[in-house]
PDB file as gemmi writes it, atoms N, CA and C in Angstrom:
CRYST1    1.000    1.000    1.000  90.00  90.00  90.00 P 1                      
ATOM      1  N   MET A   1     164.290  37.372  75.303  1.00  0.00           N  
ATOM      2  CA  MET A   1     164.928  36.205  74.760  1.00  0.00           C  
ATOM      3  C   MET A   1     164.113  34.978  75.159  1.00  0.00           C  
ATOM      4  N   THR A   2     163.931  34.086  74.245  1.00  0.00           N  
ATOM      5  CA  THR A   2     163.192  32.856  74.484  1.00  0.00           C  
ATOM      6  C   THR A   2     164.163  31.691  74.500  1.00  0.00           C  
ATOM      7  N   LYS A   3     163.974  30.791  75.440  1.00  0.00           N  
ATOM      8  CA  LYS A   3     164.780  29.574  75.552  1.00  0.00           C  
ATOM      9  C   LYS A   3     163.860  28.366  75.459  1.00  0.00           C  
ATOM     10  N   SER A   4     164.361  27.298  74.910  1.00  0.00           N  
ATOM     11  CA  SER A   4     163.606  26.042  74.867  1.00  0.00           C  
ATOM     12  C   SER A   4     164.151  25.113  75.938  1.00  0.00           C  
ATOM     13  N   ILE A   5     163.252  24.386  76.579  1.00  0.00           N  
ATOM     14  CA  ILE A   5     163.662  23.389  77.564  1.00  0.00           C  
ATOM     15  C   ILE A   5     162.963  22.078  77.241  1.00  0.00           C  
ATOM     16  N   SER A   6     163.545  20.991  77.700  1.00  0.00           N  
ATOM     17  CA  SER A   6     162.938  19.675  77.527  1.00  0.00           C  
ATOM     18  C   SER A   6     162.391  19.212  78.864  1.00  0.00           C  
ATOM     19  N   LEU A   7     161.207  18.620  78.820  1.00  0.00           N  
ATOM     20  CA  LEU A   7     160.579  18.092  80.025  1.00  0.00           C  
ATOM     21  C   LEU A   7     160.178  16.653  79.784  1.00  0.00           C  
ATOM     22  N   PRO A   8     160.369  15.807  80.791  1.00  0.00           N  
ATOM     23  CA  PRO A   8     159.828  14.454  80.666  1.00  0.00           C  
ATOM     24  C   PRO A   8     158.303  14.528  80.570  1.00  0.00           C  
ATOM     25  N   ASP A   9     157.700  13.536  79.966  1.00  0.00           N  
ATOM     26  CA  ASP A   9     156.248  13.526  79.770  1.00  0.00           C  
ATOM     27  C   ASP A   9     155.481  13.714  81.070  1.00  0.00           C  
ATOM     28  N   ASP A  10     155.950  13.083  82.159  1.00  0.00           N  
ATOM     29  CA  ASP A  10     155.215  13.196  83.425  1.00  0.00           C  
ATOM     30  C   ASP A  10     155.247  14.618  83.974  1.00  0.00           C  
ATOM     31  N   VAL A  11     156.342  15.333  83.779  1.00  0.00           N  
ATOM     32  CA  VAL A  11     156.437  16.713  84.256  1.00  0.00           C  
ATOM     33  C   VAL A  11     155.555  17.617  83.400  1.00  0.00           C  
ATOM     34  N   TYR A  12     155.565  17.389  82.094  1.00  0.00           N  
ATOM     35  CA  TYR A  12     154.689  18.147  81.203  1.00  0.00           C  
ATOM     36  C   TYR A  12     153.228  17.956  81.604  1.00  0.00           C  
ATOM     37  N   THR A  13     152.849  16.706  81.861  1.00  0.00           N  
ATOM     38  CA  THR A  13     151.477  16.394  82.259  1.00  0.00           C  
ATOM     39  C   THR A  13     151.125  17.081  83.573  1.00  0.00           C  
ATOM     40  N   LEU A  14     152.049  17.081  84.522  1.00  0.00           N  
ATOM     41  CA  LEU A  14     151.824  17.744  85.801  1.00  0.00           C  
ATOM     42  C   LEU A  14     151.614  19.243  85.613  1.00  0.00           C  
ATOM     43  N   LEU A  15     152.499  19.887  84.867  1.00  0.00           N  
ATOM     44  CA  LEU A  15     152.344  21.329  84.619  1.00  0.00           C  
ATOM     45  C   LEU A  15     151.044  21.625  83.887  1.00  0.00           C  
ATOM     46  N   ASP A  16     150.718  20.792  82.926  1.00  0.00           N  
ATOM     47  CA  ASP A  16     149.484  20.994  82.171  1.00  0.00           C  
ATOM     48  C   ASP A  16     148.255  20.851  83.067  1.00  0.00           C  
ATOM     49  N   SER A  17     148.325  19.936  84.044  1.00  0.00           N  
ATOM     50  CA  SER A  17     147.172  19.700  84.917  1.00  0.00           C  
ATOM     51  C   SER A  17     146.920  20.855  85.888  1.00  0.00           C  
ATOM     52  N   ILE A  18     147.953  21.643  86.197  1.00  0.00           N  
ATOM     53  CA  ILE A  18     147.778  22.764  87.126  1.00  0.00           C  
ATOM     54  C   ILE A  18     147.741  24.107  86.412  1.00  0.00           C  
ATOM     55  N   ARG A  19     147.821  24.056  85.088  1.00  0.00           N  
ATOM     56  CA  ARG A  19     147.788  25.285  84.291  1.00  0.00           C  
ATOM     57  C   ARG A  19     146.366  25.804  84.197  1.00  0.00           C  
ATOM     58  N   GLY A  20     146.209  27.104  84.384  1.00  0.00           N  
ATOM     59  CA  GLY A  20     144.905  27.733  84.243  1.00  0.00           C  
ATOM     60  C   GLY A  20     144.451  27.736  82.789  1.00  0.00           C  
ATOM     61  N   LYS A  21     143.177  27.987  82.592  1.00  0.00           N  
ATOM     62  CA  LYS A  21     142.579  27.942  81.259  1.00  0.00           C  
ATOM     63  C   LYS A  21     143.328  28.806  80.244  1.00  0.00           C  
ATOM     64  N   ASP A  22     143.655  30.022  80.627  1.00  0.00           N  
ATOM     65  CA  ASP A  22     144.331  30.950  79.716  1.00  0.00           C  
ATOM     66  C   ASP A  22     145.775  31.212  80.133  1.00  0.00           C  
ATOM     67  N   GLU A  23     146.381  30.262  80.830  1.00  0.00           N  
ATOM     68  CA  GLU A  23     147.720  30.452  81.380  1.00  0.00           C  
ATOM     69  C   GLU A  23     148.750  29.707  80.525  1.00  0.00           C  
ATOM     70  N   SER A  24     149.851  30.372  80.240  1.00  0.00           N  
ATOM     71  CA  SER A  24     150.934  29.712  79.501  1.00  0.00           C  
ATOM     72  C   SER A  24     151.770  28.876  80.465  1.00  0.00           C  
ATOM     73  N   PHE A  25     152.599  27.995  79.920  1.00  0.00           N  
ATOM     74  CA  PHE A  25     153.482  27.207  80.768  1.00  0.00           C  
ATOM     75  C   PHE A  25     154.484  28.117  81.488  1.00  0.00           C  
ATOM     76  N   SER A  26     154.930  29.164  80.841  1.00  0.00           N  
ATOM     77  CA  SER A  26     155.827  30.121  81.497  1.00  0.00           C  
ATOM     78  C   SER A  26     155.152  30.766  82.696  1.00  0.00           C  
ATOM     79  N   GLU A  27     153.884  31.111  82.549  1.00  0.00           N  
ATOM     80  CA  GLU A  27     153.145  31.726  83.660  1.00  0.00           C  
ATOM     81  C   GLU A  27     152.954  30.744  84.808  1.00  0.00           C  
ATOM     82  N   VAL A  28     152.748  29.469  84.489  1.00  0.00           N  
ATOM     83  CA  VAL A  28     152.624  28.441  85.537  1.00  0.00           C  
ATOM     84  C   VAL A  28     153.925  28.369  86.330  1.00  0.00           C  
ATOM     85  N   ILE A  29     155.033  28.320  85.618  1.00  0.00           N  
ATOM     86  CA  ILE A  29     156.332  28.212  86.290  1.00  0.00           C  
ATOM     87  C   ILE A  29     156.601  29.456  87.123  1.00  0.00           C  
ATOM     88  N   ARG A  30     156.286  30.633  86.595  1.00  0.00           N  
ATOM     89  CA  ARG A  30     156.450  31.868  87.378  1.00  0.00           C  
ATOM     90  C   ARG A  30     155.598  31.827  88.641  1.00  0.00           C  
ATOM     91  N   ARG A  31     154.344  31.391  88.479  1.00  0.00           N  
ATOM     92  CA  ARG A  31     153.428  31.337  89.628  1.00  0.00           C  
ATOM     93  C   ARG A  31     153.948  30.378  90.694  1.00  0.00           C  
ATOM     94  N   LEU A  32     154.425  29.219  90.265  1.00  0.00           N  
ATOM     95  CA  LEU A  32     154.870  28.210  91.223  1.00  0.00           C  
ATOM     96  C   LEU A  32     156.203  28.561  91.876  1.00  0.00           C  
ATOM     97  N   THR A  33     157.040  29.283  91.197  1.00  0.00           N  
ATOM     98  CA  THR A  33     158.355  29.601  91.753  1.00  0.00           C  
ATOM     99  C   THR A  33     158.449  31.007  92.307  1.00  0.00           C  
ATOM    100  N   GLY A  34     157.502  31.867  91.953  1.00  0.00           N  
ATOM    101  CA  GLY A  34     157.588  33.261  92.353  1.00  0.00           C  
ATOM    102  C   GLY A  34     157.015  33.566  93.712  1.00  0.00           C  
ATOM    103  N   THR A  35     156.181  32.698  94.247  1.00  0.00           N  
ATOM    104  CA  THR A  35     155.596  32.934  95.564  1.00  0.00           C  
ATOM    105  C   THR A  35     155.785  31.691  96.403  1.00  0.00           C  
ATOM    106  N   LYS A  36     156.088  31.912  97.648  1.00  0.00           N  
ATOM    107  CA  LYS A  36     156.304  30.780  98.551  1.00  0.00           C  
ATOM    108  C   LYS A  36     155.385  30.912  99.748  1.00  0.00           C  
ATOM    109  N   GLY A  37     154.818  29.798 100.154  1.00  0.00           N  
ATOM    110  CA  GLY A  37     154.053  29.758 101.377  1.00  0.00           C  
ATOM    111  C   GLY A  37     152.646  30.321 101.298  1.00  0.00           C  
ATOM    112  N   ARG A  38     152.130  30.553 100.119  1.00  0.00           N  
ATOM    113  CA  ARG A  38     150.780  31.093 100.000  1.00  0.00           C  
ATOM    114  C   ARG A  38     149.777  29.953  99.962  1.00  0.00           C  
ATOM    115  N   LEU A  39     148.904  29.914 100.938  1.00  0.00           N  
ATOM    116  CA  LEU A  39     147.925  28.846 101.041  1.00  0.00           C  
ATOM    117  C   LEU A  39     147.035  28.787  99.809  1.00  0.00           C  
ATOM    118  N   LEU A  40     146.658  29.932  99.255  1.00  0.00           N  
ATOM    119  CA  LEU A  40     145.798  29.928  98.079  1.00  0.00           C  
ATOM    120  C   LEU A  40     146.475  29.259  96.893  1.00  0.00           C  
ATOM    121  N   GLU A  41     147.770  29.391  96.765  1.00  0.00           N  
ATOM    122  CA  GLU A  41     148.493  28.713  95.693  1.00  0.00           C  
ATOM    123  C   GLU A  41     148.412  27.198  95.890  1.00  0.00           C  
ATOM    124  N   ILE A  42     148.567  26.744  97.118  1.00  0.00           N  
ATOM    125  CA  ILE A  42     148.473  25.311  97.404  1.00  0.00           C  
ATOM    126  C   ILE A  42     147.072  24.808  97.100  1.00  0.00           C  
ATOM    127  N   LEU A  43     146.066  25.597  97.468  1.00  0.00           N  
ATOM    128  CA  LEU A  43     144.691  25.181  97.201  1.00  0.00           C  
ATOM    129  C   LEU A  43     144.397  25.136  95.716  1.00  0.00           C  
ATOM    130  N   ASP A  44     145.049  25.983  94.919  1.00  0.00           N  
ATOM    131  CA  ASP A  44     144.890  25.916  93.471  1.00  0.00           C  
ATOM    132  C   ASP A  44     145.419  24.602  92.924  1.00  0.00           C  
ATOM    133  N   ILE A  45     146.531  24.139  93.488  1.00  0.00           N  
ATOM    134  CA  ILE A  45     147.153  22.904  93.014  1.00  0.00           C  
ATOM    135  C   ILE A  45     146.419  21.674  93.541  1.00  0.00           C  
ATOM    136  N   TYR A  46     145.947  21.748  94.775  1.00  0.00           N  
ATOM    137  CA  TYR A  46     145.269  20.629  95.420  1.00  0.00           C  
ATOM    138  C   TYR A  46     143.866  21.055  95.852  1.00  0.00           C  
ATOM    139  N   PRO A  47     142.923  21.148  94.904  1.00  0.00           N  
ATOM    140  CA  PRO A  47     141.586  21.648  95.228  1.00  0.00           C  
ATOM    141  C   PRO A  47     140.836  20.801  96.252  1.00  0.00           C  
ATOM    142  N   GLU A  48     141.236  19.546  96.430  1.00  0.00           N  
ATOM    143  CA  GLU A  48     140.557  18.700  97.412  1.00  0.00           C  
ATOM    144  C   GLU A  48     140.727  19.237  98.832  1.00  0.00           C  
ATOM    145  N   LEU A  49     141.700  20.102  99.055  1.00  0.00           N  
ATOM    146  CA  LEU A  49     141.899  20.675 100.387  1.00  0.00           C  
ATOM    147  C   LEU A  49     140.892  21.771 100.711  1.00  0.00           C  
ATOM    148  N   SER A  50     140.209  22.305  99.704  1.00  0.00           N  
ATOM    149  CA  SER A  50     139.313  23.433  99.948  1.00  0.00           C  
ATOM    150  C   SER A  50     138.151  23.055 100.864  1.00  0.00           C  
ATOM    151  N   ALA A  51     137.807  21.766 100.944  1.00  0.00           N  
ATOM    152  CA  ALA A  51     136.711  21.329 101.796  1.00  0.00           C  
ATOM    153  C   ALA A  51     137.188  20.983 103.211  1.00  0.00           C  
ATOM    154  N   VAL A  52     138.471  21.005 103.444  1.00  0.00           N  
ATOM    155  CA  VAL A  52     139.032  20.630 104.740  1.00  0.00           C  
ATOM    156  C   VAL A  52     138.984  21.832 105.682  1.00  0.00           C  
ATOM    157  N   THR A  53     138.461  21.611 106.877  1.00  0.00           N  
ATOM    158  CA  THR A  53     138.351  22.721 107.821  1.00  0.00           C  
ATOM    159  C   THR A  53     139.619  22.917 108.647  1.00  0.00           C  
ATOM    160  N   GLU A  54     140.405  21.898 108.805  1.00  0.00           N  
ATOM    161  CA  GLU A  54     141.619  22.007 109.611  1.00  0.00           C  
ATOM    162  C   GLU A  54     142.816  22.200 108.680  1.00  0.00           C  
ATOM    163  N   TYR A  55     142.957  23.409 108.159  1.00  0.00           N  
ATOM    164  CA  TYR A  55     143.975  23.706 107.165  1.00  0.00           C  
ATOM    165  C   TYR A  55     145.395  23.465 107.653  1.00  0.00           C  
ATOM    166  N   GLU A  56     145.675  23.825 108.864  1.00  0.00           N  
ATOM    167  CA  GLU A  56     147.046  23.717 109.348  1.00  0.00           C  
ATOM    168  C   GLU A  56     147.556  22.287 109.273  1.00  0.00           C  
ATOM    169  N   GLU A  57     146.775  21.339 109.757  1.00  0.00           N  
ATOM    170  CA  GLU A  57     147.182  19.938 109.696  1.00  0.00           C  
ATOM    171  C   GLU A  57     147.269  19.462 108.256  1.00  0.00           C  
ATOM    172  N   SER A  58     146.323  19.885 107.452  1.00  0.00           N  
ATOM    173  CA  SER A  58     146.327  19.488 106.047  1.00  0.00           C  
ATOM    174  C   SER A  58     147.558  20.016 105.327  1.00  0.00           C  
ATOM    175  N   VAL A  59     147.899  21.256 105.585  1.00  0.00           N  
ATOM    176  CA  VAL A  59     149.056  21.863 104.935  1.00  0.00           C  
ATOM    177  C   VAL A  59     150.340  21.178 105.395  1.00  0.00           C  
ATOM    178  N   LYS A  60     150.433  20.875 106.676  1.00  0.00           N  
ATOM    179  CA  LYS A  60     151.617  20.165 107.173  1.00  0.00           C  
ATOM    180  C   LYS A  60     151.764  18.810 106.481  1.00  0.00           C  
ATOM    181  N   GLY A  61     150.671  18.091 106.363  1.00  0.00           N  
ATOM    182  CA  GLY A  61     150.706  16.799 105.675  1.00  0.00           C  
ATOM    183  C   GLY A  61     151.054  16.956 104.206  1.00  0.00           C  
ATOM    184  N   LEU A  62     150.506  17.964 103.599  1.00  0.00           N  
ATOM    185  CA  LEU A  62     150.778  18.232 102.196  1.00  0.00           C  
ATOM    186  C   LEU A  62     152.242  18.604 101.981  1.00  0.00           C  
ATOM    187  N   ARG A  63     152.787  19.435 102.860  1.00  0.00           N  
ATOM    188  CA  ARG A  63     154.191  19.819 102.745  1.00  0.00           C  
ATOM    189  C   ARG A  63     155.096  18.603 102.882  1.00  0.00           C  
ATOM    190  N   THR A  64     154.752  17.700 103.785  1.00  0.00           N  
ATOM    191  CA  THR A  64     155.522  16.467 103.946  1.00  0.00           C  
ATOM    192  C   THR A  64     155.483  15.655 102.662  1.00  0.00           C  
ATOM    193  N   GLN A  65     154.298  15.538 102.063  1.00  0.00           N  
ATOM    194  CA  GLN A  65     154.152  14.779 100.829  1.00  0.00           C  
ATOM    195  C   GLN A  65     154.911  15.430  99.677  1.00  0.00           C  
ATOM    196  N   ILE A  66     154.835  16.744  99.585  1.00  0.00           N  
ATOM    197  CA  ILE A  66     155.560  17.453  98.527  1.00  0.00           C  
ATOM    198  C   ILE A  66     157.067  17.257  98.690  1.00  0.00           C  
ATOM    199  N   ASP A  67     157.562  17.379  99.922  1.00  0.00           N  
ATOM    200  CA  ASP A  67     158.989  17.144 100.172  1.00  0.00           C  
ATOM    201  C   ASP A  67     159.383  15.733  99.753  1.00  0.00           C  
ATOM    202  N   LYS A  68     158.554  14.767 100.081  1.00  0.00           N  
ATOM    203  CA  LYS A  68     158.821  13.377  99.714  1.00  0.00           C  
ATOM    204  C   LYS A  68     158.813  13.227  98.201  1.00  0.00           C  
ATOM    205  N   ASP A  69     157.834  13.811  97.509  1.00  0.00           N  
ATOM    206  CA  ASP A  69     157.740  13.717  96.056  1.00  0.00           C  
ATOM    207  C   ASP A  69     158.946  14.362  95.375  1.00  0.00           C  
ATOM    208  N   LEU A  70     159.430  15.475  95.931  1.00  0.00           N  
ATOM    209  CA  LEU A  70     160.570  16.167  95.334  1.00  0.00           C  
ATOM    210  C   LEU A  70     161.868  15.381  95.489  1.00  0.00           C  
ATOM    211  N   ARG A  71     161.945  14.535  96.496  1.00  0.00           N  
ATOM    212  CA  ARG A  71     163.140  13.733  96.715  1.00  0.00           C  
ATOM    213  C   ARG A  71     163.186  12.527  95.797  1.00  0.00           C  
ATOM    214  N   THR A  72     162.052  12.133  95.239  1.00  0.00           N  
ATOM    215  CA  THR A  72     162.034  10.931  94.373  1.00  0.00           C  
ATOM    216  C   THR A  72     162.188  11.287  92.927  1.00  0.00           C  
TER     217      THR A  72                                                      
END                                                                             
């Protein structure tokens, strides 16, 4: 069964920006909601972290920012 949903433009843009080349929006949502706590998933979303050597601090800061973004 297929369902239609409405997304604000900013959410659509966000999903589109993290969508893989051959990935559907459904696959993006499954990927983002189906696994929790995987560092590689975070690095896919925030590639600028791949050059950071101190991952633990970076991830903690990133988690704080994500929590803040989700509250707004």
